[in-house]
N, C-alpha and C positions, 0 to 999 in steps of 0.2 A: 207482500204479506209477512205482516210481525206474527210470528210465532209466539206459542208459548213459553218455548223454551229462548228465545232473545228476552223474550220480558224477562224471565229469571236470572240472564244475564244483565241487563240492564240492573234489576231489584239486588243484586251480589254487587253487581260496579259500586252501590250507591253505599251499601254496605260496608267497603272494604274501602271507600273513601273518607269513610267516616273514621275507621278503628284508624286509620294512620293519618287524617287533621293531625294537625301540630307537631310530627312527628318530623325524623329525616330521617329515619328505616328507608331501606333500597332491598328493593327486588328482583330475584333473576329466576328464567326459566325455563326447564327442559323440554321440551316440546317435540314428543313423536306423532303419533296418531293425530295431534292438532294443529301440527305444520305449523306453528306458528300464530294461530289464533288465540291464543291467551294473551301474548304480550303485544300482539295488534289490539287486541281489546284495551289493556293497559296503557299505550302508547297513544290510545285516541283518545284517550278522556282524559280534559285539561285538572281533574283534581288527582288521576292516578298517573298518569307521565312523567311529574318530577320525583316519584318513587321508583321507575322501574331504571335499573343498573344495564341489563341487558338480557337477553335470551336468546338460546341456544336452539335450533334445528338439528335434532339428530334423528331424521327419519328412519334409515337404513339401519342395519343391523352395523355394519363398520364404522358409520360416524359415532356412533355410540361411542364405539373405542377411541374411535380417531379423535376424539373431540371431549369428552368428557370422562374419559378414561374407566370406561365400562368396562370388565370381566367380560373376559370372551363366551366363556363355559355359564355365565349368567345371561350374554346375549343369545347363545345356543339353545338354552332353554325354553320352554315353551314360544319360539316362534318370539323371541326377545320381547312378550309382553309377560311379567311376573314381576310380582312387588318387591322382592330384593334388586332385581334391576331399574325399578322406577326411584328408589332408595337413593340407587346410587348414582344413579343419574342426577339427582336435585342435590348431592353430597358434591359430585364432580360440579355443578353448575355454582354450588355457595363459593370451592375452591378456586375456581378459575372465573372469581369475579370481585367485586367491591360490595357487596348485598350483604345484606342483615338475612334474609330469609330466601330461600329459593323453594319452588315448586316442581316438580316434575308432572307429565302425564305420560303413559303409557295402554296402549290397546287395539283391538280389532274394529275397526267401524265400519267395516262388508266392502265390499259384497262378503259373502260364503267361499272362502278359500279352502282346502282342504277339514283339518279339524277344529280351525279356529274359532270359536265363540264368537259372534256381530254382538256388540255392545258390549265387550266386557271390558271397563276400563280400570287402571290403577292409576291413581295420585298419592304422589306424595311431597310432603311438605317439610326442611329443615332450615334451622338455624345452630348457629355453634354450643355447644353447652346444653342442651335439649333434648330429650327424646323426640322422635320423629312423628309427625302427624300422619294418618295413613287412612286410605277408604279404599274401597272395591265397588264395582257397581256393575249391575248385569242389566243394563239397559235393553238386551235383545234386539230384535232385527227390527226397528223402528225408522230403518232410512239411514245411509251416511251422513246428511245434513244434522238430522236429528242425534245421533250418537255426538259429534263435535258440539253442538250447541251446548248438550246437557255436558259434557264431559267438563268445558272451558264452566260454564255457571257453579261446577261442582269444587272446580279448580280454585274459583275465586272465592267460594264458601269456606273450603281449607285456608288456604290464606288468609282470611279475615281472621279465622280462629288466632292461627299461628299468630299474626301482627295482637292480636286481643291479651295472647298468652305472654308476647314478648314485653310488652309496654306494661301490663303488671308485675312482671317482674326483671326490669330494668338491670343493666349489670355494666357495671365501667370497664377499661383497659384490663385485662387478663384477670375479669372476675369478679372485681371487686365492686360494692355497692358503690349506685355512684353518688354524685356531690348533692347535699340538699339543695334546692332551689328556693331561697327568700327574697321575694319580689324579683326584682333584678339582679341582683347582685348572686353570683354562686359560694355557696359557704363551702369549702372541702374538708371532711374531718383531717384532727390531728393525724400524724401515723402512730399506730402502737409501738413502744419500743419493746 
C-alpha cells in the first residue's frame, strides 16, 4: 500500500530532479535515523542518481565521531539528536566528499526509550560559503516507518531549497563570479588589475 508519505517522497523527488536538471551539482548525505533511505531514494531515481556523490550512514554515536568527525560533546548531548550535531554531520559529509551540497538527518523514530521524544527529527543542509538551511520537526509517535518516510520527504524538500539557492547565486572557483555563457561559448571576464 502506498502511504500519503510515500506519495510525498515521490513529489519531493520530482521537485529535486527539476531543480537539479541541467546542472552538474552533486549531493552527499549523512544519515542517522533514516539509515540510508535518503541516499537510496536518490540512487533509485534515474534523474537523481547522477547527482549523488556518496552517502554516509552514521547510525551509532561512535560512527558519527569516527566517520564524520563529530564533536564527542555534541554526540553526547540529547542522545546524539540535536541541531548542532546534525549541522556538523552535514559539514562533515561535505568536507569528506566531492559534493556541492550535503544534507544530514538525525532523529528519534520510536519506539519510546527513556526520555526520547518520538518523532523528533532534525535536518540540516549545507554548502560552501552559505548559511545552512535547517529544519526541526515534531511528528509525534506516528509509527517508525511513517517518521522515516516523513523525514526523507522533508530532507528532499530542504535539499531542493538549497539547490535552488545555489543555482540562483552560482560562483566559480574561490568564490569569483562564474563565466558568462553566450550560446555554446564561454566568455571569461578579463582579470582586474
